[in-house]
C-alpha positions as CSV (number, residue, x, y, z in Angstrom):
1,M,13.1,-34.9,10.7
2,Q,9.8,-35.1,12.5
3,H,6.6,-34.2,10.8
4,L,3.8,-32.6,12.7
5,W,0.4,-33.2,11.2
6,A,-2.5,-30.9,11.6
7,P,-5.2,-32.2,9.2
8,W,-8.0,-30.3,11.0
9,R,-6.4,-27.0,9.7
10,M,-7.1,-27.8,6.1
11,T,-10.9,-27.6,6.7
12,Y,-10.3,-24.0,8.0
13,I,-8.0,-23.1,5.2
14,D,-10.4,-24.3,2.6
15,S,-13.3,-22.5,4.2
16,V,-11.6,-19.1,4.3
17,G,-12.5,-18.3,0.6
18,D,-16.1,-19.1,1.3
19,R,-16.8,-16.1,3.5
20,D,-17.1,-12.5,2.4
21,G,-15.0,-9.7,3.8
22,C,-11.8,-9.8,5.8
23,I,-11.6,-10.6,9.5
24,F,-8.8,-8.1,10.0
25,C,-10.9,-5.3,8.4
26,D,-14.3,-6.3,9.7
27,Q,-13.8,-7.6,13.3
28,P,-12.4,-4.3,14.7
29,K,-15.8,-2.7,13.6
30,A,-17.9,-5.3,15.5
31,P,-20.2,-3.9,18.1
32,D,-18.8,-6.2,20.8
33,L,-15.0,-6.3,20.5
34,R,-14.7,-9.0,23.2
35,L,-16.9,-11.4,21.2
36,A,-15.0,-10.4,18.0
37,L,-11.8,-11.3,19.9
38,V,-10.2,-7.9,19.1
39,L,-7.9,-6.9,21.9
40,G,-7.2,-3.5,20.5
41,E,-5.8,-1.2,17.8
42,S,-2.7,0.9,17.7
43,S,-2.3,3.7,15.1
44,H,-1.9,1.3,12.2
45,S,-2.3,-2.2,13.6
46,V,-4.9,-4.5,15.1
47,I,-4.4,-7.2,17.8
48,M,-6.8,-10.1,18.1
49,L,-7.0,-13.6,19.4
50,N,-7.0,-16.4,16.8
51,K,-10.5,-17.9,16.7
52,Y,-8.9,-21.2,15.6
53,P,-5.8,-21.3,17.8
54,Y,-2.9,-23.7,17.8
55,N,-2.5,-23.0,21.6
56,N,-4.2,-20.9,24.1
57,G,-3.1,-17.3,23.9
58,H,-2.5,-17.5,20.1
59,L,-2.5,-13.9,18.9
60,L,-2.8,-12.3,15.4
61,I,-1.2,-8.9,14.7
62,A,-2.2,-7.3,11.5
63,P,-1.8,-3.9,9.8
64,K,-5.1,-2.0,9.5
65,R,-4.3,-1.5,5.8
66,H,-5.7,-4.3,3.8
67,E,-2.3,-5.5,2.3
68,S,-1.0,-8.9,1.3
69,Q,2.7,-8.1,1.2
70,L,4.9,-6.8,4.0
71,F,6.9,-4.7,1.5
72,G,3.6,-3.0,0.5
73,L,3.3,-1.2,3.8
74,P,4.5,2.4,4.1
75,Q,7.4,2.8,6.6
76,E,5.3,4.3,9.3
77,E,2.8,1.5,9.2
78,Y,5.6,-1.1,9.1
79,Q,7.2,0.4,12.2
80,D,3.9,0.5,14.0
81,L,3.3,-3.2,13.1
82,C,6.8,-4.1,14.4
83,R,6.3,-2.1,17.6
84,T,2.9,-3.7,18.2
85,L,4.3,-7.2,17.5
86,K,7.2,-6.6,20.0
87,A,4.9,-5.3,22.7
88,S,2.4,-8.2,22.1
89,M,5.2,-10.7,22.6
90,G,6.1,-8.9,25.9
91,I,2.4,-9.1,27.0
92,V,2.2,-12.8,26.2
93,A,5.4,-13.4,28.2
94,R,4.1,-11.4,31.1
95,V,0.5,-12.8,31.2
96,L,1.1,-16.5,30.3
97,N,4.7,-17.1,31.1
98,P,5.2,-19.6,28.3
99,G,8.5,-21.5,27.9
100,G,8.8,-20.1,24.4
101,M,6.8,-18.7,21.5
102,N,6.4,-19.5,17.8
103,L,6.4,-16.3,15.7
104,G,5.4,-16.5,12.1
105,M,3.8,-14.9,9.0
106,N,2.5,-17.0,6.1
107,V,2.5,-14.9,3.0
108,G,0.4,-16.4,0.2
109,R,-1.9,-19.4,0.1
110,C,0.8,-21.9,-0.8
111,A,2.8,-20.7,2.2
112,G,-0.2,-21.6,4.4
113,A,-1.9,-18.2,4.7
114,G,-5.5,-18.8,5.8
115,V,-6.2,-15.1,5.1
116,E,-3.9,-14.5,2.1
117,A,-5.2,-11.1,1.1
118,H,-4.3,-9.5,4.5
119,L,-0.9,-10.1,6.0
120,H,-0.7,-10.9,9.7
121,W,1.7,-12.2,12.3
122,H,1.0,-15.2,14.5
123,I,2.3,-15.3,18.1
124,V,1.8,-18.8,19.5
125,P,2.8,-19.4,23.1
126,R,4.5,-22.7,23.8
127,W,5.1,-24.8,26.9
128,E,7.0,-28.0,27.4
129,G,4.6,-30.9,26.8
130,D,1.9,-28.7,25.2
131,T,1.4,-31.3,22.5
132,N,0.1,-34.8,23.2
133,F,-1.5,-37.8,21.5
134,M,-5.0,-36.2,21.1
135,P,-4.4,-34.5,17.7
136,V,-2.8,-37.7,16.3
137,M,-5.1,-40.4,17.7
138,A,-8.4,-38.6,18.0
139,E,-8.1,-35.7,15.5
140,T,-8.9,-33.5,18.5
141,R,-7.0,-30.6,20.0
142,V,-7.2,-30.0,23.7
143,M,-7.3,-26.3,24.5
144,P,-6.8,-25.7,28.2
145,Q,-8.3,-22.2,28.2
146,H,-11.5,-20.7,26.8
147,L,-11.0,-17.9,24.2
148,L,-12.9,-15.4,26.2
149,D,-10.9,-16.3,29.4
150,S,-7.8,-15.6,27.3
151,Y,-9.3,-12.3,26.1
152,D,-10.1,-11.3,29.7
153,R,-6.5,-12.1,30.9
154,F,-4.9,-10.1,28.0
155,S,-7.3,-7.2,27.8
156,P,-6.0,-5.0,30.7
157,F,-2.4,-5.3,29.5
158,F,-3.3,-4.3,25.9
159,R,-5.4,-1.4,27.2
160,E,-2.4,-0.2,29.2
161,F,0.0,-0.6,26.2
162,L,-2.4,1.1,23.7
163,A,-3.0,3.9,26.1
164,G,0.8,4.5,26.1
165,K,1.2,3.8,29.8
166,D,3.5,0.8,29.2
167,D,5.7,-0.1,26.3
168,Q,5.8,-3.8,27.2
169,G,9.5,-4.4,26.6
170,S,10.1,-1.9,23.7
């Protein structure tokens, strides 16, 4: 078994408890959604870029309800979250054409949740050769695209999906 080390992530995980509020509750209320990295909201879910991405195009999909457990969501909110997740994966495939994607949800601090009080899905686009020696040798991660460039590429597709004009693979 290979081990992938990401020691820079612990600084982020440790810092999460230091801030007040919740990014999934607060960022959608920001005056500038682009700077807040919020791509949009469905009836019960919010879609945002991860400010600390593993790869360019790393999305976060969360329910609007401040809930830490998937089983704590009412059925309608769960279905909206699943629909938004599925559509978001379709948008990532369409916009970035990755070779694959990692999809995950870390529930609880010991499971790696950086924001343990508000559950959220991660969609991480992956390409052949997207990891290199930089994180291991230089404790540096090379991001080939600026967050706001990613936002601008995704934004029209999410606007279309959220306006109900395109179901993105649903």
